[in-house]
LUMVODREN-738507 format. One line per field, with one value per residue (C-alpha): chain; y, z, x; residue in one letter; residue number from 1. Coordinates in steps of 0.25 Angstrom, whole numbers, always signed. Last residue first. Layout:
<atoms>
ch	A, ...
yy	Y, ...
zz	Z, ...
xx	X, ...
aa	a, ...
i	NUM, ...
</atoms>
This chain:
<atoms>
ch	A, A, A, A, A, A, A, A, A, A, A, A, A, A, A, A, A, A, A, A, A, A, A, A, A, A, A, A, A, A, A, A, A, A, A, A, A, A, A, A, A, A, A, A, A, A, A, A, A, A, A, A, A, A, A, A, A, A, A, A, A, A, A, A, A, A, A, A, A, A, A, A, A, A, A, A, A, A, A, A, A, A, A, A, A, A, A, A, A, A, A, A, A, A, A, A, A, A, A, A, A, A, A, A, A, A, A, A, A, A, A, A, A, A, A, A, A, A, A, A, A, A, A, A, A, A, A, A, A, A, A, A, A, A, A, A, A, A, A, A, A, A, A, A, A, A, A, A, A, A, A, A, A, A, A, A, A, A, A, A, A, A, A, A, A, A, A, A, A, A, A, A, A, A, A, A, A, A, A, A, A, A, A, A, A, A, A, A, A, A, A, A, A, A, A, A, A, A, A, A, A, A, A, A, A, A, A, A, A, A, A, A, A, A, A, A, A, A, A, A, A, A, A, A, A, A, A, A, A, A, A, A, A, A, A, A, A, A, A, A, A, A, A, A, A, A, A, A, A, A, A, A, A, A, A, A, A, A, A, A, A, A, A, A, A, A, A, A, A, A, A, A, A, A, A, A, A, A, A, A, A, A, A, A, A, A, A, A, A, A, A, A, A, A, A, A, A, A, A, A, A, A, A, A, A, A, A, A, A, A, A, A, A, A, A, A, A, A, A, A, A, A, A, A, A, A, A, A, A, A, A, A, A, A, A, A, A, A, A, A, A
yy	-149, -155, -159, -148, -150, -139, -139, -137, -150, -160, -171, -182, -196, -202, -192, -183, -185, -174, -177, -167, -157, -160, -149, -149, -148, -160, -171, -181, -193, -207, -214, -206, -195, -197, -186, -189, -179, -168, -169, -159, -159, -158, -171, -181, -192, -203, -217, -225, -216, -206, -206, -197, -201, -191, -180, -182, -171, -169, -162, -173, -181, -193, -202, -214, -227, -235, -228, -218, -219, -209, -214, -204, -193, -192, -180, -179, -173, -181, -192, -203, -214, -224, -239, -244, -238, -228, -230, -219, -223, -221, -207, -202, -189, -187, -177, -183, -174, -161, -166, -167, -175, -168, -160, -145, -141, -131, -131, -146, -148, -155, -143, -134, -143, -142, -127, -126, -133, -122, -111, -116, -118, -103, -96, -105, -94, -100, -97, -104, -98, -89, -81, -66, -61, -46, -38, -28, -17, -6, +8, +12, +12, -2, -7, +0, -7, -21, -20, -15, -21, -33, -36, -34, -32, -36, -31, -33, -29, -19, -24, -16, -20, -34, -32, -30, -46, -46, -53, -63, -65, -75, -72, -72, -57, -54, -50, -46, -32, -21, -15, -6, -9, -23, -19, -20, -30, -24, -17, -18, -9, -8, -22, -24, -33, -24, -22, -16, -23, -23, -32, -35, -38, -48, -49, -40, -48, -55, -64, -67, -67, -71, -63, -66, -54, -50, -41, -32, -32, -34, -39, -49, -55, -56, -63, -73, -76, -78, -88, -95, -95, -102, -100, -112, -107, -110, -100, -100, -99, -85, -86, -76, -78, -73, -63, -63, -61, -68, -76, -63, -57, -67, -57, -48, -58, -61, -46, -44, -55, -51, -52, -63, -64, -72, -74, -86, -88, -101, -107, -118, -124, -133, -148, -150, -159, -150, -138, -135, -139, -139, -146, -141, -127, -126, -131, -123, -110, -111, -98, -88, -93, -88, -99, -97, -106, -110, -119, -111, -118, -117, -131, -126, -116, -126, -135, -124, -121, -135, -135, -123, -129, -141, -154, -164, -158, -144, -145, -133, -129, -115, -112, -116, -128, -129, -121, -119, -128, -122, -112, -107, -93, -91, -97, -92, -86, -88, -95, -84, -92, -86, -91, -92, -91
zz	+19, +32, +31, +36, +48, +50, +64, +71, +80, +77, +86, +84, +88, +77, +68, +58, +45, +34, +19, +15, +26, +39, +43, +57, +64, +72, +69, +80, +78, +83, +71, +60, +52, +38, +27, +13, +9, +18, +31, +35, +49, +57, +64, +61, +72, +72, +78, +67, +57, +47, +33, +22, +7, +2, +11, +25, +28, +41, +46, +56, +55, +54, +66, +66, +73, +62, +51, +41, +27, +16, +2, -4, +4, +17, +19, +32, +38, +51, +57, +50, +61, +59, +63, +49, +44, +33, +20, +10, -5, -5, +0, +12, +11, +23, +26, +16, +11, +16, +12, -2, -10, -23, -16, -12, -8, +3, +16, +16, +30, +24, +15, +27, +35, +23, +23, +38, +37, +27, +35, +48, +40, +35, +22, +16, +12, +13, +6, +6, +2, -8, -15, -13, -26, -25, -37, -40, -49, -54, -48, -49, -33, -33, -42, -33, -21, -28, -33, -20, -7, -12, -24, -17, -28, -27, -39, -53, -59, -55, -54, -60, -74, -70, -66, -81, -82, -75, -62, -53, -39, -28, -16, -6, -3, +10, +13, +27, +23, +33, +34, +43, +56, +57, +54, +39, +35, +21, +15, +1, -4, -14, -20, -29, -26, -29, -14, -12, -8, +3, +3, +16, +16, +27, +42, +46, +38, +50, +46, +32, +19, +6, -7, -21, -29, -43, -51, -63, -60, -70, -59, -67, -72, -58, -54, -65, -61, -47, -51, -59, -47, -38, -25, -15, -9, -5, -5, -7, -22, -22, -35, -47, -58, -72, -82, -95, -99, -88, -88, -91, -78, -69, -62, -60, -52, -43, -41, -37, -26, -21, -29, -21, -27, -39, -43, -51, -63, -66, -76, -74, -85, -79, -79, -65, -70, -82, -72, -79, -67, -55, -44, -50, -52, -38, -31, -41, -36, -22, -18, -30, -38, -47, -53, -66, -69, -81, -80, -74, -77, -63, -59, -63, -52, -41, -46, -46, -32, -28, -35, -28, -15, -17, -17, -6, +1, +0, -2, +0, -14, -15, -2, -9, -2, +5, +17, +14, +24, +35, +32, +28, +33, +23, +11, +1, -9, -24, -28, -34, -43, -56, -63, -78, -85
xx	+430, +425, +410, +400, +391, +380, +375, +362, +364, +375, +378, +388, +386, +394, +400, +392, +399, +399, +399, +388, +384, +377, +367, +361, +348, +351, +361, +364, +374, +371, +378, +385, +379, +386, +383, +384, +373, +369, +362, +352, +346, +333, +337, +347, +349, +359, +356, +364, +370, +364, +370, +369, +370, +360, +355, +348, +338, +332, +319, +315, +323, +333, +335, +345, +341, +348, +355, +351, +357, +355, +357, +348, +342, +334, +325, +317, +305, +300, +308, +316, +320, +331, +327, +325, +338, +337, +344, +340, +339, +324, +326, +319, +310, +302, +291, +281, +270, +276, +290, +286, +298, +301, +311, +312, +297, +300, +291, +290, +295, +308, +310, +309, +319, +329, +327, +330, +343, +348, +342, +350, +362, +361, +358, +349, +339, +325, +312, +299, +285, +292, +282, +286, +291, +295, +297, +308, +304, +314, +312, +327, +328, +322, +333, +343, +337, +338, +352, +359, +355, +347, +355, +369, +380, +394, +402, +405, +392, +381, +367, +355, +358, +357, +342, +339, +340, +326, +328, +320, +325, +326, +334, +322, +324, +316, +302, +298, +293, +288, +302, +310, +303, +309, +323, +327, +338, +340, +328, +324, +313, +301, +300, +289, +277, +265, +263, +276, +289, +300, +311, +319, +334, +335, +338, +326, +316, +311, +299, +304, +296, +303, +306, +308, +314, +309, +318, +316, +301, +289, +281, +274, +287, +292, +280, +281, +296, +292, +281, +291, +301, +292, +300, +301, +314, +328, +339, +354, +355, +349, +340, +340, +330, +331, +324, +332, +346, +353, +367, +375, +370, +376, +386, +374, +367, +379, +381, +366, +367, +381, +394, +401, +415, +420, +406, +402, +393, +387, +377, +367, +358, +347, +343, +348, +360, +362, +365, +378, +386, +377, +386, +400, +395, +390, +402, +411, +404, +410, +405, +402, +391, +380, +372, +365, +353, +345, +333, +322, +309, +302, +307, +321, +320, +318, +329, +339, +335, +337, +350, +355, +351, +360, +353, +351, +339, +345, +360, +369, +374, +368, +377, +390, +397, +410, +408, +393, +387, +397, +392, +378, +380, +391, +384, +394, +384, +386, +374, +365, +357, +353, +341, +337, +324
aa	g, p, a, n, l, s, h, s, s, f, c, a, g, m, e, v, k, c, n, s, m, i, i, s, n, v, v, l, a, e, g, e, i, s, v, n, d, w, v, l, s, g, i, v, k, s, g, t, g, v, y, s, n, d, c, l, v, s, d, p, g, v, v, a, f, a, g, i, e, v, n, d, g, i, y, v, s, g, i, i, k, a, t, e, h, i, k, a, r, s, s, i, y, q, p, n, e, n, f, n, h, k, l, m, n, l, d, g, k, l, i, d, k, h, a, k, l, y, k, e, p, t, g, l, d, m, w, y, s, c, k, n, y, v, a, i, k, m, g, k, d, l, i, q, p, y, t, e, r, e, i, s, v, t, r, g, s, p, i, e, d, f, m, e, p, e, f, i, y, i, g, a, n, i, l, n, s, n, t, e, h, p, k, p, k, e, k, f, a, t, i, y, g, k, k, n, c, e, i, v, g, y, a, s, p, n, d, v, e, t, v, a, i, t, v, l, a, g, k, r, r, h, f, d, i, m, d, s, i, d, i, d, s, l, i, d, a, n, f, v, v, f, t, d, k, f, f, n, q, a, n, k, i, a, g, a, t, g, l, p, i, n, e, s, i, y, s, v, k, v, g, l, k, e, g, s, g, f, y, k, e, i, k, h, p, k, y, c, t, s, l, v, f, e, n, i, g, y, r, k, l, r, e, i, n, r, e, l, l, p, k, n, m, i, p, v, m, p, k, p, l, e, n, t, i, p, k, l, r, t, g, m, g, g, a, l, f, l, a, k, m
i	341, 340, 339, 338, 337, 336, 335, 334, 333, 332, 331, 330, 329, 328, 327, 326, 325, 324, 323, 322, 321, 320, 319, 318, 317, 316, 315, 314, 313, 312, 311, 310, 309, 308, 307, 306, 305, 304, 303, 302, 301, 300, 299, 298, 297, 296, 295, 294, 293, 292, 291, 290, 289, 288, 287, 286, 285, 284, 283, 282, 281, 280, 279, 278, 277, 276, 275, 274, 273, 272, 271, 270, 269, 268, 267, 266, 265, 264, 263, 262, 261, 260, 259, 258, 257, 256, 255, 254, 253, 252, 251, 250, 249, 248, 247, 246, 245, 244, 243, 242, 241, 240, 239, 238, 237, 236, 235, 234, 233, 232, 231, 230, 229, 228, 227, 226, 225, 224, 223, 222, 221, 220, 219, 218, 217, 216, 215, 214, 213, 212, 211, 210, 209, 208, 207, 206, 205, 204, 203, 202, 201, 200, 199, 198, 197, 196, 195, 194, 193, 192, 191, 190, 189, 188, 187, 186, 185, 184, 183, 182, 181, 180, 179, 178, 177, 176, 175, 174, 173, 172, 171, 170, 169, 168, 167, 166, 165, 164, 163, 162, 161, 160, 159, 158, 157, 156, 155, 154, 153, 152, 151, 150, 149, 148, 147, 146, 145, 144, 143, 142, 141, 140, 139, 138, 137, 136, 135, 134, 133, 132, 131, 130, 129, 128, 127, 126, 125, 124, 123, 122, 121, 120, 119, 118, 117, 116, 115, 114, 113, 112, 111, 110, 109, 108, 107, 106, 105, 104, 103, 102, 101, 100, 99, 98, 97, 96, 95, 94, 93, 92, 91, 90, 89, 88, 87, 86, 85, 84, 83, 82, 81, 80, 79, 78, 77, 76, 75, 74, 73, 72, 71, 70, 69, 68, 67, 66, 65, 64, 63, 62, 61, 60, 59, 58, 57, 56, 55, 54, 53, 52, 51, 50, 49, 48, 47, 46, 45, 44, 43, 42, 41, 40, 39, 38, 37, 36, 35, 34, 33, 32, 31, 30, 29, 28, 27, 26, 25, 24, 23, 22, 21, 20, 19, 18, 17, 16, 15, 14, 13, 12, 11, 10, 9, 8, 7, 6, 5, 4, 3, 2, 1
</atoms>
């Protein structure tokens, strides 16, 4: 089976992180989010991927190439203008002749895609949509379904009294190729507001798959940082390292001064150097080749690769991007620091 990743978004809400980087390429524990998702699907036997791009597509294509380094086949199709979810899917029609998976490239989940495929086939649906539950669905497009697991209605940002459902679209779909016949070509098309309601009006079946125990839309810096803290807590199994059993992953190639303190859950990558009397953690990630100087503190923060945090600096609940330098004695709290272009 093949999978289509919708990787064309501009990541506006994630700025400045996405100023120079497509959102699917932001690192999750030292690897691009898109690579993490491809690795997950590969474990379920999916080894052919189509990447639908729009914003800075060359950066995605340069990194993944043909997919050979990941042991998969990767193809590309690019939009000149954003076509919306359904429009992007229609644009990739020539790649798919059989049942296929569609994945929004900006989400992180623990979905068992094999189980979802089996569910889809049992339901005999044209489309199956993975959903997730939220406490307050009024900020989302809400999905209503019947007891048999089929969708009955889509409601956009309903008020509390307008729906009894707390299910929202998780951005993971399984499509039959006949779905292409329901999407017009050559223009922007919203799958939630246009395509799905039209399918329901025609009496076609859309099934609901509700088994995501972890789901996160990495739409904002706050959510992006929280996703890393969730991984460190063991809420999402992303690495071979089990954070539930051992809350600290420290590379054997890291250099940590004997007077430095490593507190609570942390990830410390290759060639990281931590100076005397520095404090790292809890809930902190230091990616490869980063440096934390004498007396500095990194707490609840995500530090990308090749970052230098000079002595006596304080970094709290912040994201420090690749090749940045935090000056001596500087203080960052709830901040995203990007290197000058």
